[in-house]
N, CA and C atoms of all chains as a GROMACS GRO file, in nm:
protein
  615
    1SER      N    1   0.343  -1.021   1.711
    1SER     CA    2   0.380  -0.929   1.595
    1SER      C    3   0.468  -1.046   1.531
    2SER      N    4   0.453  -1.020   1.353
    2SER     CA    5   0.553  -1.060   1.271
    2SER      C    6   0.676  -0.993   1.256
    3SER      N    7   0.787  -1.083   1.152
    3SER     CA    8   0.902  -1.020   1.143
    3SER      C    9   0.856  -0.947   0.977
    4ILE      N   10   0.956  -0.871   0.949
    4ILE     CA   11   0.961  -0.799   0.816
    4ILE      C   12   0.962  -0.922   0.714
    5THR      N   13   1.016  -1.014   0.737
    5THR     CA   14   1.034  -1.157   0.610
    5THR      C   15   0.925  -1.187   0.610
    6GLU      N   16   0.853  -1.216   0.720
    6GLU     CA   17   0.719  -1.283   0.697
    6GLU      C   18   0.626  -1.198   0.657
    7LEU      N   19   0.612  -1.062   0.673
    7LEU     CA   20   0.510  -0.953   0.627
    7LEU      C   21   0.536  -0.988   0.491
    8LEU      N   22   0.685  -0.959   0.399
    8LEU     CA   23   0.693  -0.922   0.310
    8LEU      C   24   0.662  -1.067   0.218
    9SER      N   25   0.655  -1.213   0.277
    9SER     CA   26   0.604  -1.308   0.260
    9SER      C   27   0.435  -1.329   0.222
   10ALA      N   28   0.377  -1.236   0.337
   10ALA     CA   29   0.233  -1.263   0.313
   10ALA      C   30   0.211  -1.153   0.235
   11LEU      N   31   0.277  -1.054   0.179
   11LEU     CA   32   0.244  -0.927   0.087
   11LEU      C   33   0.252  -1.028  -0.056
   12CYS      N   34   0.379  -1.080  -0.085
   12CYS     CA   35   0.340  -1.173  -0.210
   12CYS      C   36   0.259  -1.299  -0.210
   13ASP      N   37   0.181  -1.350  -0.116
   13ASP     CA   38   0.132  -1.431  -0.089
   13ASP      C   39  -0.014  -1.358  -0.143
   14CYS      N   40  -0.055  -1.245  -0.112
   14CYS     CA   41  -0.161  -1.179  -0.102
   14CYS      C   42  -0.156  -1.110  -0.304
   15SER      N   43  -0.058  -1.106  -0.334
   15SER     CA   44  -0.054  -1.067  -0.478
   15SER      C   45  -0.024  -1.210  -0.573
   16LEU      N   46  -0.082  -1.329  -0.512
   16LEU     CA   47  -0.113  -1.437  -0.596
   16LEU      C   48  -0.255  -1.468  -0.566
   17SER      N   49  -0.324  -1.430  -0.510
   17SER     CA   50  -0.444  -1.472  -0.477
   17SER      C   51  -0.534  -1.436  -0.640
   18GLY      N   52  -0.582  -1.514  -0.676
   18GLY     CA   53  -0.653  -1.529  -0.827
   18GLY      C   54  -0.571  -1.620  -0.931
   19VAL      N   55  -0.488  -1.658  -0.875
   19VAL     CA   56  -0.372  -1.700  -0.992
   19VAL      C   57  -0.401  -1.882  -1.002
   20SER      N   58  -0.482  -1.925  -1.117
   20SER     CA   59  -0.496  -2.076  -1.097
   20SER      C   60  -0.360  -2.136  -1.110
   21TRP      N   61  -0.343  -2.225  -1.023
   21TRP     CA   62  -0.180  -2.305  -1.012
   21TRP      C   63  -0.232  -2.436  -1.091
   22LYS      N   64  -0.340  -2.512  -1.106
   22LYS     CA   65  -0.340  -2.663  -1.166
   22LYS      C   66  -0.295  -2.660  -1.297
   23ARG      N   67  -0.302  -2.585  -1.368
   23ARG     CA   68  -0.242  -2.582  -1.514
   23ARG      C   69  -0.137  -2.540  -1.497
   24ARG      N   70  -0.096  -2.449  -1.429
   24ARG     CA   71   0.050  -2.374  -1.436
   24ARG      C   72   0.156  -2.500  -1.369
   25ALA      N   73   0.103  -2.578  -1.314
   25ALA     CA   74   0.197  -2.683  -1.280
   25ALA      C   75   0.227  -2.786  -1.392
   26LEU      N   76   0.140  -2.796  -1.486
   26LEU     CA   77   0.188  -2.884  -1.612
   26LEU      C   78   0.267  -2.788  -1.697
   27GLY      N   79   0.288  -2.659  -1.679
   27GLY     CA   80   0.344  -2.607  -1.757
   27GLY      C   81   0.499  -2.550  -1.712
   28GLY      N   82   0.526  -2.653  -1.594
   28GLY     CA   83   0.636  -2.602  -1.528
   28GLY      C   84   0.651  -2.503  -1.424
   29VAL      N   85   0.559  -2.421  -1.416
   29VAL     CA   86   0.529  -2.303  -1.322
   29VAL      C   87   0.497  -2.324  -1.180
   30SER      N   88   0.542  -2.390  -1.088
   30SER     CA   89   0.493  -2.390  -0.950
   30SER      C   90   0.454  -2.267  -0.860
   31ARG      N   91   0.370  -2.300  -0.780
   31ARG     CA   92   0.319  -2.159  -0.686
   31ARG      C   93   0.458  -2.134  -0.605
   32GLU      N   94   0.534  -2.238  -0.560
   32GLU     CA   95   0.651  -2.227  -0.498
   32GLU      C   96   0.762  -2.152  -0.561
   33SER      N   97   0.778  -2.174  -0.708
   33SER     CA   98   0.885  -2.149  -0.758
   33SER      C   99   0.832  -1.959  -0.810
   34PHE      N  100   0.736  -1.990  -0.854
   34PHE     CA  101   0.699  -1.835  -0.877
   34PHE      C  102   0.726  -1.725  -0.738
   35ARG      N  103   0.655  -1.820  -0.572
   35ARG     CA  104   0.654  -1.715  -0.495
   35ARG      C  105   0.777  -1.690  -0.425
   36ARG      N  106   0.904  -1.779  -0.497
   36ARG     CA  107   1.043  -1.735  -0.454
   36ARG      C  108   1.080  -1.634  -0.545
   37THR      N  109   1.033  -1.628  -0.680
   37THR     CA  110   1.067  -1.510  -0.803
   37THR      C  111   1.001  -1.383  -0.780
   38LEU      N  112   0.855  -1.394  -0.725
   38LEU     CA  113   0.834  -1.290  -0.641
   38LEU      C  114   0.898  -1.222  -0.520
   39LYS      N  115   0.917  -1.293  -0.455
   39LYS     CA  116   1.042  -1.250  -0.320
   39LYS      C  117   1.154  -1.159  -0.353
   40LYS      N  118   1.200  -1.250  -0.445
   40LYS     CA  119   1.305  -1.182  -0.512
   40LYS      C  120   1.256  -1.039  -0.569
   41ARG      N  121   1.180  -1.008  -0.648
   41ARG     CA  122   1.123  -0.914  -0.712
   41ARG      C  123   1.133  -0.799  -0.597
   42ALA      N  124   1.075  -0.852  -0.477
   42ALA     CA  125   1.009  -0.794  -0.376
   42ALA      C  126   1.137  -0.694  -0.275
   43TYR      N  127   1.203  -0.757  -0.267
   43TYR     CA  128   1.351  -0.748  -0.185
   43TYR      C  129   1.450  -0.671  -0.272
   44GLY      N  130   1.432  -0.695  -0.404
   44GLY     CA  131   1.528  -0.645  -0.526
   44GLY      C  132   1.499  -0.475  -0.523
   45ALA      N  133   1.331  -0.445  -0.521
   45ALA     CA  134   1.240  -0.331  -0.524
   45ALA      C  135   1.305  -0.250  -0.408
   46LEU      N  136   1.268  -0.323  -0.287
   46LEU     CA  137   1.272  -0.269  -0.151
   46LEU      C  138   1.422  -0.215  -0.122
   47LEU      N  139   1.543  -0.316  -0.206
   47LEU     CA  140   1.669  -0.234  -0.140
   47LEU      C  141   1.721  -0.162  -0.254
   48SER      N  142   1.677  -0.178  -0.395
   48SER     CA  143   1.711  -0.087  -0.475
   48SER      C  144   1.644   0.094  -0.440
   49LYS      N  145   1.546   0.087  -0.368
   49LYS     CA  146   1.498   0.220  -0.351
   49LYS      C  147   1.539   0.256  -0.236
   50LEU      N  148   1.580   0.187  -0.104
   50LEU     CA  149   1.634   0.246   0.000
   50LEU      C  150   1.817   0.282  -0.070
   51PHE      N  151   1.870   0.233  -0.131
   51PHE     CA  152   1.985   0.268  -0.189
   51PHE      C  153   1.996   0.417  -0.265
   52GLN      N  154   1.884   0.392  -0.350
   52GLN     CA  155   1.877   0.499  -0.426
   52GLN      C  156   1.848   0.652  -0.314
   53ASP      N  157   1.749   0.636  -0.229
   53ASP     CA  158   1.714   0.750  -0.155
   53ASP      C  159   1.809   0.763  -0.082
   54GLY      N  160   1.899   0.695  -0.056
   54GLY     CA  161   2.065   0.729  -0.002
   54GLY      C  162   2.112   0.807  -0.098
   55THR      N  163   2.161   0.829  -0.201
   55THR     CA  164   2.246   0.889  -0.312
   55THR      C  165   2.154   0.989  -0.321
   56LYS      N  166   2.032   1.001  -0.367
   56LYS     CA  167   1.943   1.114  -0.370
   56LYS      C  168   1.967   1.223  -0.300
   57ALA      N  169   1.964   1.196  -0.152
   57ALA     CA  170   1.966   1.248  -0.057
   57ALA      C  171   2.107   1.363  -0.057
   58SER      N  172   2.191   1.309  -0.068
   58SER     CA  173   2.355   1.317  -0.028
   58SER      C  174   2.351   1.388  -0.157
   59ALA      N  175   2.310   1.371  -0.305
   59ALA     CA  176   2.373   1.446  -0.386
   59ALA      C  177   2.290   1.571  -0.435
   60SER      N  178   2.152   1.549  -0.406
   60SER     CA  179   2.065   1.700  -0.426
   60SER      C  180   1.999   1.737  -0.334
   61GLY      N  181   2.034   1.725  -0.232
   61GLY     CA  182   1.894   1.747  -0.063
   61GLY      C  183   1.764   1.736  -0.094
   62PRO      N  184   1.699   1.740  -0.007
   62PRO     CA  185   1.533   1.706  -0.030
   62PRO      C  186   1.465   1.776  -0.145
   63GLY      N  187   1.383   1.705  -0.186
   63GLY     CA  188   1.292   1.776  -0.298
   63GLY      C  189   1.190   1.869  -0.216
   64VAL      N  190   1.127   1.947  -0.291
   64VAL     CA  191   1.011   2.015  -0.250
   64VAL      C  192   0.911   1.977  -0.183
   65THR      N  193   0.860   1.843  -0.227
   65THR     CA  194   0.743   1.803  -0.169
   65THR      C  195   0.803   1.703  -0.057
   66ASP      N  196   0.908   1.692  -0.050
   66ASP     CA  197   0.971   1.570   0.034
   66ASP      C  198   0.936   1.584   0.192
   67ASN      N  199   0.920   1.710   0.224
   67ASN     CA  200   0.912   1.752   0.348
   67ASN      C  201   0.774   1.847   0.385
   68THR      N  202   0.678   1.790   0.268
   68THR     CA  203   0.546   1.781   0.302
   68THR      C  204   0.495   1.719   0.386
   69PRO      N  205   0.424   1.724   0.507
   69PRO     CA  206   0.359   1.664   0.563
   69PRO      C  207   0.227   1.553   0.471
   70PRO      N  208   0.244   1.459   0.482
   70PRO     CA  209   0.141   1.366   0.421
   70PRO      C  210  -0.025   1.396   0.429
   71ARG      N  211  -0.071   1.452   0.557
   71ARG     CA  212  -0.168   1.480   0.558
   71ARG      C  213  -0.209   1.613   0.429
   72ASN      N  214  -0.117   1.728   0.428
   72ASN     CA  215  -0.116   1.794   0.354
   72ASN      C  216  -0.100   1.729   0.188
   73LYS      N  217  -0.028   1.683   0.173
   73LYS     CA  218  -0.030   1.584   0.061
   73LYS      C  219  -0.182   1.560   0.024
   74VAL      N  220  -0.223   1.464   0.095
   74VAL     CA  221  -0.364   1.439   0.059
   74VAL      C  222  -0.473   1.552   0.046
   75LEU      N  223  -0.438   1.660   0.140
   75LEU     CA  224  -0.503   1.797   0.068
   75LEU      C  225  -0.516   1.852  -0.062
   76MET      N  226  -0.401   1.847  -0.075
   76MET     CA  227  -0.340   1.874  -0.236
   76MET      C  228  -0.394   1.793  -0.337
   77ILE      N  229  -0.410   1.672  -0.328
   77ILE     CA  230  -0.506   1.558  -0.408
   77ILE      C  231  -0.618   1.581  -0.397
   78CYS      N  232  -0.672   1.646  -0.296
   78CYS     CA  233  -0.826   1.705  -0.259
   78CYS      C  234  -0.876   1.801  -0.349
   79PHE      N  235  -0.784   1.895  -0.339
   79PHE     CA  236  -0.759   2.018  -0.450
   79PHE      C  237  -0.765   1.969  -0.612
   80ASP      N  238  -0.670   1.876  -0.616
   80ASP     CA  239  -0.660   1.846  -0.759
   80ASP      C  240  -0.796   1.791  -0.830
   81LEU      N  241  -0.845   1.698  -0.702
   81LEU     CA  242  -1.014   1.602  -0.764
   81LEU      C  243  -1.123   1.732  -0.752
   82ARG      N  244  -1.105   1.848  -0.693
   82ARG     CA  245  -1.216   1.960  -0.720
   82ARG      C  246  -1.167   2.002  -0.876
   83VAL      N  247  -1.022   2.023  -0.862
   83VAL     CA  248  -1.048   2.119  -1.009
   83VAL      C  249  -1.069   2.010  -1.126
   84ALA      N  250  -1.066   1.878  -1.080
   84ALA     CA  251  -1.094   1.795  -1.172
   84ALA      C  252  -1.290   1.759  -1.211
   85GLY      N  253  -1.305   1.861  -1.113
   85GLY     CA  254  -1.487   1.803  -1.118
   85GLY      C  255  -1.496   1.697  -1.012
   86CYS      N  256  -1.441   1.632  -0.925
   86CYS     CA  257  -1.462   1.525  -0.854
   86CYS      C  258  -1.516   1.595  -0.695
   87ARG      N  259  -1.601   1.674  -0.693
   87ARG     CA  260  -1.640   1.755  -0.574
   87ARG      C  261  -1.650   1.647  -0.427
   88GLU      N  262  -1.731   1.560  -0.497
   88GLU     CA  263  -1.778   1.434  -0.372
   88GLU      C  264  -1.675   1.361  -0.319
   89GLU      N  265  -1.585   1.301  -0.409
   89GLU     CA  266  -1.504   1.256  -0.386
   89GLU      C  267  -1.386   1.347  -0.261
   90ALA      N  268  -1.392   1.446  -0.316
   90ALA     CA  269  -1.270   1.582  -0.227
   90ALA      C  270  -1.327   1.573  -0.112
   91GLU      N  271  -1.459   1.616  -0.116
   91GLU     CA  272  -1.514   1.654   0.018
   91GLU      C  273  -1.510   1.463   0.117
   92ARG      N  274  -1.534   1.375   0.049
   92ARG     CA  275  -1.559   1.263   0.125
   92ARG      C  276  -1.418   1.224   0.169
   93LEU      N  277  -1.268   1.252   0.102
   93LEU     CA  278  -1.156   1.227   0.159
   93LEU      C  279  -1.107   1.337   0.241
   94GLU      N  280  -1.164   1.442   0.245
   94GLU     CA  281  -1.130   1.544   0.374
   94GLU      C  282  -1.231   1.519   0.464
   95GLU      N  283  -1.312   1.472   0.438
   95GLU     CA  284  -1.372   1.412   0.563
   95GLU      C  285  -1.310   1.295   0.663
   96GLN      N  286  -1.273   1.193   0.579
   96GLN     CA  287  -1.201   1.096   0.626
   96GLN      C  288  -1.071   1.125   0.686
   97LEU      N  289  -1.002   1.229   0.642
   97LEU     CA  290  -0.871   1.275   0.669
   97LEU      C  291  -0.874   1.339   0.824
   98GLU      N  292  -1.022   1.412   0.844
   98GLU     CA  293  -1.032   1.478   0.961
   98GLU      C  294  -1.095   1.356   1.080
   99ARG      N  295  -1.122   1.242   1.037
   99ARG     CA  296  -1.149   1.166   1.160
   99ARG      C  297  -1.026   1.085   1.175
  100LEU      N  298  -0.911   1.082   1.096
  100LEU     CA  299  -0.828   0.997   1.135
  100LEU      C  300  -0.732   1.080   1.262
  101SER      N  301  -0.750   0.987   1.343
  101SER     CA  302  -0.693   1.037   1.466
  101SER      C  303  -0.514   1.047   1.461
  102GLU      N  304  -0.436   1.095   1.578
  102GLU     CA  305  -0.313   1.152   1.519
  102GLU      C  306  -0.249   1.089   1.653
  103GLY      N  307  -0.122   1.038   1.634
  103GLY     CA  308  -0.048   0.990   1.728
  103GLY      C  309  -0.126   0.880   1.815
  104SER      N  310  -0.089   0.872   1.936
  104SER     CA  311  -0.123   0.723   2.013
  104SER      C  312  -0.251   0.714   1.977
  105SER      N  313  -0.338   0.796   2.019
  105SER     CA  314  -0.536   0.790   1.974
  105SER      C  315  -0.548   0.740   1.906
  106SER      N  316  -0.461   0.683   1.803
  106SER     CA  317  -0.507   0.609   1.688
  106SER      C  318  -0.498   0.458   1.688
  107GLY      N  319  -0.422   0.439   1.782
  107GLY     CA  320  -0.375   0.285   1.828
  107GLY      C  321  -0.231   0.267   1.797
  108LEU      N  322  -0.194   0.312   1.680
  108LEU     CA  323  -0.098   0.320   1.561
  108LEU      C  324  -0.006   0.402   1.613
  109LYS      N  325   0.151   0.363   1.534
  109LYS     CA  326   0.262   0.435   1.582
  109LYS      C  327   0.307   0.555   1.474
  110GLU      N  328   0.281   0.463   1.340
  110GLU     CA  329   0.269   0.499   1.229
  110GLU      C  330   0.186   0.570   1.108
  111VAL      N  331   0.070   0.637   1.146
  111VAL     CA  332  -0.010   0.645   1.078
  111VAL      C  333   0.038   0.759   0.973
  112ASP      N  334   0.109   0.832   0.976
  112ASP     CA  335   0.149   0.909   0.899
  112ASP      C  336   0.239   0.862   0.785
  113ALA      N  337   0.332   0.757   0.811
  113ALA     CA  338   0.396   0.679   0.719
  113ALA      C  339   0.277   0.592   0.616
  114VAL      N  340   0.220   0.541   0.685
  114VAL     CA  341   0.049   0.479   0.618
  114VAL      C  342   0.002   0.550   0.512
  115LEU      N  343  -0.030   0.681   0.581
  115LEU     CA  344  -0.084   0.798   0.459
  115LEU      C  345   0.033   0.824   0.365
  116GLU      N  346   0.132   0.812   0.360
  116GLU     CA  347   0.244   0.870   0.272
  116GLU      C  348   0.240   0.759   0.208
  117LEU      N  349   0.240   0.610   0.246
  117LEU     CA  350   0.264   0.495   0.151
  117LEU      C  351   0.138   0.502   0.042
  118LEU      N  352  -0.003   0.541   0.115
  118LEU     CA  353  -0.121   0.572   0.020
  118LEU      C  354  -0.105   0.660  -0.075
  119VAL      N  355  -0.049   0.790  -0.039
  119VAL     CA  356  -0.047   0.892  -0.114
  119VAL      C  357   0.055   0.838  -0.233
  120TYR      N  358   0.189   0.749  -0.230
  120TYR     CA  359   0.265   0.703  -0.324
  120TYR      C  360   0.162   0.632  -0.427
  121LEU      N  361   0.106   0.547  -0.365
  121LEU     CA  362   0.014   0.459  -0.457
  121LEU      C  363  -0.113   0.491  -0.510
  122ALA      N  364  -0.140   0.631  -0.450
  122ALA     CA  365  -0.261   0.711  -0.538
  122ALA      C  366  -0.291   0.675  -0.679
  123GLY      N  367  -0.375   0.607  -0.737
  123GLY     CA  368  -0.416   0.637  -0.875
  123GLY      C  369  -0.360   0.505  -0.956
  124SER      N  370  -0.282   0.428  -0.887
  124SER     CA  371  -0.189   0.308  -0.903
  124SER      C  372  -0.277   0.181  -0.988
  125ALA      N  373  -0.395   0.207  -0.894
  125ALA     CA  374  -0.509   0.070  -0.973
  125ALA      C  375  -0.571   0.127  -1.092
  126PRO      N  376  -0.613  -0.016  -1.155
  126PRO     CA  377  -0.696   0.048  -1.273
  126PRO      C  378  -0.822   0.103  -1.211
  127PRO      N  379  -0.899   0.208  -1.280
  127PRO     CA  380  -1.029   0.280  -1.203
  127PRO      C  381  -1.165   0.201  -1.213
  128PRO      N  382  -1.244   0.193  -1.093
  128PRO     CA  383  -1.321   0.105  -1.079
  128PRO      C  384  -1.409   0.124  -1.211
  129PRO      N  385  -1.521  -0.025  -1.243
  129PRO     CA  386  -1.602  -0.039  -1.357
  129PRO      C  387  -1.704   0.058  -1.328
  130THR      N  388  -1.715   0.134  -1.437
  130THR     CA  389  -1.852   0.267  -1.434
  130THR      C  390  -1.987   0.137  -1.486
  131SER      N  391  -2.070   0.150  -1.392
  131SER     CA  392  -2.190   0.113  -1.387
  131SER      C  393  -2.323   0.180  -1.476
  132PHE      N  394  -2.358   0.141  -1.545
  132PHE     CA  395  -2.432   0.199  -1.629
  132PHE      C  396  -2.632   0.160  -1.591
  133MET      N  397  -0.656  -0.266   3.330
  133MET     CA  398  -0.570  -0.316   3.190
  133MET      C  399  -0.634  -0.390   3.084
  134ALA      N  400  -0.727  -0.474   3.125
  134ALA     CA  401  -0.807  -0.503   2.964
  134ALA      C  402  -0.864  -0.399   2.928
  135SER      N  403  -0.942  -0.313   3.004
  135SER     CA  404  -0.996  -0.219   2.926
  135SER      C  405  -0.937  -0.117   2.872
  136ALA      N  406  -0.766  -0.083   2.882
  136ALA     CA  407  -0.722  -0.011   2.819
  136ALA      C  408  -0.686  -0.054   2.697
  137ALA      N  409  -0.665  -0.202   2.681
  137ALA     CA  410  -0.620  -0.299   2.573
  137ALA      C  411  -0.729  -0.300   2.468
  138ASN      N  412  -0.842  -0.293   2.529
  138ASN     CA  413  -0.981  -0.306   2.430
  138ASN      C  414  -0.992  -0.152   2.389
  139ALA      N  415  -0.948  -0.057   2.439
  139ALA     CA  416  -0.980   0.089   2.405
  139ALA      C  417  -0.905   0.117   2.278
  140ASN      N  418  -0.766   0.034   2.289
  140ASN     CA  419  -0.640   0.059   2.204
  140ASN      C  420  -0.712  -0.012   2.064
  141LEU      N  421  -0.762  -0.159   2.105
  141LEU     CA  422  -0.806  -0.217   1.974
  141LEU      C  423  -0.909  -0.194   1.922
  142ASN      N  424  -0.990  -0.095   1.969
  142ASN     CA  425  -1.109  -0.013   1.922
  142ASN      C  426  -1.096   0.082   1.842
  143ALA      N  427  -0.968   0.171   1.853
  143ALA     CA  428  -0.911   0.261   1.807
  143ALA      C  429  -0.817   0.206   1.698
  144VAL      N  430  -0.750   0.122   1.698
  144VAL     CA  431  -0.685   0.059   1.590
  144VAL      C  432  -0.797   0.001   1.461
  145ARG      N  433  -0.924  -0.024   1.538
  145ARG     CA  434  -1.008  -0.076   1.414
  145ARG      C  435  -1.058   0.037   1.355
  146GLU      N  436  -1.076   0.136   1.443
  146GLU     CA  437  -1.167   0.251   1.343
  146GLU      C  438  -1.045   0.326   1.270
  147THR      N  439  -0.949   0.349   1.289
  147THR     CA  440  -0.838   0.371   1.245
  147THR      C  441  -0.786   0.315   1.119
  148MET      N  442  -0.819   0.184   1.091
  148MET     CA  443  -0.793   0.113   0.965
  148MET      C  444  -0.898   0.102   0.882
  149ASP      N  445  -1.065   0.121   0.921
  149ASP     CA  446  -1.169   0.126   0.864
  149ASP      C  447  -1.140   0.305   0.781
  150VAL      N  448  -1.054   0.383   0.867
  150VAL     CA  449  -1.079   0.520   0.792
  150VAL      C  450  -0.959   0.520   0.686
  151LEU      N  451  -0.855   0.437   0.714
  151LEU     CA  452  -0.704   0.431   0.626
  151LEU      C  453  -0.797   0.333   0.497
  152LEU      N  454  -0.869   0.263   0.534
  152LEU     CA  455  -0.919   0.182   0.416
  152LEU      C  456  -0.968   0.288   0.348
  153GLU      N  457  -1.080   0.352   0.365
  153GLU     CA  458  -1.157   0.429   0.307
  153GLU      C  459  -1.081   0.516   0.214
  154ILE      N  460  -0.976   0.612   0.265
  154ILE     CA  461  -0.859   0.678   0.240
  154ILE      C  462  -0.824   0.605   0.121
  155SER      N  463  -0.795   0.482   0.150
  155SER     CA  464  -0.699   0.428   0.018
  155SER      C  465  -0.802   0.401  -0.087
  156ARG      N  466  -0.945   0.361  -0.046
  156ARG     CA  467  -1.061   0.368  -0.180
  156ARG      C  468  -1.063   0.460  -0.268
  157LEU      N  469  -1.078   0.574  -0.192
  157LEU     CA  470  -1.091   0.726  -0.256
  157LEU      C  471  -0.999   0.745  -0.331
  158LEU      N  472  -0.832   0.676  -0.275
  158LEU     CA  473  -0.720   0.740  -0.394
  158LEU      C  474  -0.689   0.623  -0.459
  159ASN      N  475  -0.738   0.519  -0.491
  159ASN     CA  476  -0.775   0.422  -0.547
  159ASN      C  477  -0.622   0.377  -0.578
  160THR      N  478  -0.571   0.300  -0.455
  160THR     CA  479  -0.477   0.235  -0.448
  160THR      C  480  -0.460   0.114  -0.485
  161GLY      N  481  -0.570   0.060  -0.493
  161GLY     CA  482  -0.593  -0.091  -0.525
  161GLY      C  483  -0.560  -0.157  -0.393
  162LEU      N  484  -0.532  -0.146  -0.290
  162LEU     CA  485  -0.527  -0.212  -0.163
  162LEU      C  486  -0.638  -0.289  -0.087
  163ASP      N  487  -0.645  -0.404  -0.091
  163ASP     CA  488  -0.741  -0.419   0.014
  163ASP      C  489  -0.721  -0.436   0.138
  164MET      N  490  -0.801  -0.484   0.231
  164MET     CA  491  -0.816  -0.520   0.375
  164MET      C  492  -0.710  -0.559   0.403
  165GLU      N  493  -0.660  -0.680   0.355
  165GLU     CA  494  -0.540  -0.802   0.429
  165GLU      C  495  -0.393  -0.721   0.340
  166SER      N  496  -0.396  -0.691   0.247
  166SER     CA  497  -0.270  -0.608   0.191
  166SER      C  498  -0.263  -0.475   0.258
  167LEU      N  499  -0.346  -0.420   0.278
  167LEU     CA  500  -0.362  -0.273   0.375
  167LEU      C  501  -0.302  -0.313   0.523
  168SER      N  502  -0.385  -0.395   0.575
  168SER     CA  503  -0.303  -0.423   0.715
  168SER      C  504  -0.136  -0.491   0.712
  169ILE      N  505  -0.140  -0.555   0.626
  169ILE     CA  506   0.016  -0.641   0.609
  169ILE      C  507   0.112  -0.469   0.567
  170CYS      N  508   0.086  -0.381   0.500
  170CYS     CA  509   0.135  -0.256   0.520
  170CYS      C  510   0.157  -0.159   0.598
  171VAL      N  511   0.056  -0.179   0.690
  171VAL     CA  512   0.054  -0.105   0.846
  171VAL      C  513   0.169  -0.138   0.924
  172ARG      N  514   0.122  -0.304   0.927
  172ARG     CA  515   0.243  -0.352   1.022
  172ARG      C  516   0.398  -0.370   0.979
  173LEU      N  517   0.415  -0.310   0.833
  173LEU     CA  518   0.510  -0.320   0.789
  173LEU      C  519   0.617  -0.177   0.832
  174CYS      N  520   0.466  -0.067   0.824
  174CYS     CA  521   0.536   0.064   0.824
  174CYS      C  522   0.565   0.091   0.987
  175GLU      N  523   0.477  -0.007   1.074
  175GLU     CA  524   0.512   0.014   1.207
  175GLU      C  525   0.629  -0.056   1.195
  176GLN      N  526   0.717  -0.121   1.129
  176GLN     CA  527   0.835  -0.166   1.203
  176GLN      C  528   0.938  -0.078   1.096
  177GLY      N  529   0.912   0.011   1.065
  177GLY     CA  530   0.978   0.128   1.022
  177GLY      C  531   1.034   0.124   0.853
  178ILE      N  532   0.967   0.039   0.797
  178ILE     CA  533   1.004   0.045   0.639
  178ILE      C  534   0.929   0.180   0.600
  179ASN      N  535   1.032   0.189   0.514
  179ASN     CA  536   1.025   0.354   0.417
  179ASN      C  537   0.902   0.353   0.309
  180PRO      N  538   0.797   0.411   0.357
  180PRO     CA  539   0.666   0.408   0.238
  180PRO      C  540   0.704   0.427   0.101
  181GLU      N  541   0.789   0.494   0.054
  181GLU     CA  542   0.840   0.498  -0.079
  181GLU      C  543   0.884   0.369  -0.142
  182ALA      N  544   0.976   0.338  -0.030
  182ALA     CA  545   1.022   0.180  -0.073
  182ALA      C  546   0.913   0.059  -0.081
  183LEU      N  547   0.807   0.090   0.040
  183LEU     CA  548   0.709   0.004   0.019
  183LEU      C  549   0.622   0.010  -0.120
  184SER      N  550   0.575   0.143  -0.140
  184SER     CA  551   0.509   0.127  -0.262
  184SER      C  552   0.592   0.092  -0.379
  185ALA      N  553   0.705   0.112  -0.408
  185ALA     CA  554   0.778   0.058  -0.517
  185ALA      C  555   0.778  -0.128  -0.491
  186VAL      N  556   0.789  -0.170  -0.385
  186VAL     CA  557   0.753  -0.337  -0.340
  186VAL      C  558   0.651  -0.377  -0.399
  187ILE      N  559   0.509  -0.292  -0.377
  187ILE     CA  560   0.378  -0.330  -0.419
  187ILE      C  561   0.360  -0.330  -0.529
  188LYS      N  562   0.441  -0.246  -0.630
  188LYS     CA  563   0.430  -0.171  -0.747
  188LYS      C  564   0.459  -0.290  -0.823
  189GLU      N  565   0.589  -0.339  -0.802
  189GLU     CA  566   0.676  -0.491  -0.858
  189GLU      C  567   0.605  -0.581  -0.835
  190LEU      N  568   0.551  -0.614  -0.712
  190LEU     CA  569   0.434  -0.735  -0.691
  190LEU      C  570   0.330  -0.730  -0.773
  191ARG      N  571   0.272  -0.593  -0.829
  191ARG     CA  572   0.180  -0.583  -0.925
  191ARG      C  573   0.229  -0.692  -1.096
  192LYS      N  574   0.320  -0.588  -1.087
  192LYS     CA  575   0.360  -0.600  -1.233
  192LYS      C  576   0.389  -0.764  -1.262
  193ALA      N  577   0.461  -0.848  -1.143
  193ALA     CA  578   0.479  -0.986  -1.187
  193ALA      C  579   0.361  -1.019  -1.196
  194SER      N  580   0.262  -1.005  -1.088
  194SER     CA  581   0.158  -1.088  -1.107
  194SER      C  582   0.054  -1.090  -1.240
  195GLU      N  583   0.057  -0.956  -1.249
  195GLU     CA  584  -0.012  -0.903  -1.411
  195GLU      C  585   0.068  -1.012  -1.508
  196SER      N  586   0.211  -1.008  -1.510
  196SER     CA  587   0.243  -1.044  -1.611
  196SER      C  588   0.210  -1.196  -1.605
  197LEU      N  589   0.168  -1.264  -1.517
  197LEU     CA  590   0.160  -1.407  -1.464
  197LEU      C  591  -0.001  -1.471  -1.530
  198LYS      N  592  -0.077  -1.354  -1.525
  198LYS     CA  593  -0.237  -1.354  -1.511
  198LYS      C  594  -0.241  -1.353  -1.670
  199ALA      N  595  -0.176  -1.232  -1.754
  199ALA     CA  596  -0.127  -1.198  -1.879
  199ALA      C  597  -0.103  -1.346  -1.957
  200SER      N  598  -0.009  -1.400  -1.914
  200SER     CA  599   0.043  -1.550  -1.971
  200SER      C  600  -0.056  -1.650  -1.943
  201GLU      N  601  -0.140  -1.651  -1.855
  201GLU     CA  602  -0.247  -1.768  -1.826
  201GLU      C  603  -0.329  -1.691  -1.912
  202ASN      N  604  -0.365  -1.585  -1.950
  202ASN     CA  605  -0.471  -1.577  -2.054
  202ASN      C  606  -0.432  -1.612  -2.211
  203SER      N  607  -0.341  -1.586  -2.203
  203SER     CA  608  -0.262  -1.593  -2.365
  203SER      C  609  -0.306  -1.759  -2.398
  204THR      N  610  -0.248  -1.858  -2.312
  204THR     CA  611  -0.279  -1.999  -2.310
  204THR      C  612  -0.379  -2.053  -2.310
  205ASN      N  613  -0.482  -1.953  -2.285
  205ASN     CA  614  -0.613  -2.039  -2.279
  205ASN      C  615  -0.679  -2.029  -2.429
   0.00000   0.00000   0.00000
């Protein structure tokens, strides 16, 4: 298994895919220097969020949805999808949620944490192109 | 012993497939490679909200780089 620093580096590398470096090198931006900048920003985001969480919890206590189990949060998204008229997507999402094993039978220790991450990232990518 | 390890590997594969499909339906923008890195980071105890902030920050940075690439074309 890899360390957190190695995994964060790998995540930075993933976000660099699709960037052409040949021409950039001529302009003085090397892959290595941009990689360092990315790492700095990644650690900055990670640490600021962790410190922010600490002050938030001590100042105002947990929010309404903070204690909601991630599976319930996904079900809430299913409800929103239905209200928005996306019945098929909502059903497919519920199906997948039912298929998702809990605890050790999933082979992973932190399935709920991953689900929580997916909820935080929901809708963060541009919508897929529609085909005519 | 080996069969238990195989069963666990199959369970992980199946769980990853389901998580990828959920990720796709939620339009998170994660591909299998970045999802599996995220899963491993969560398994190491990284807070999911903090990790989502990292991913959004990395996207912003790489998008600005790609945008500057397009503007120089």
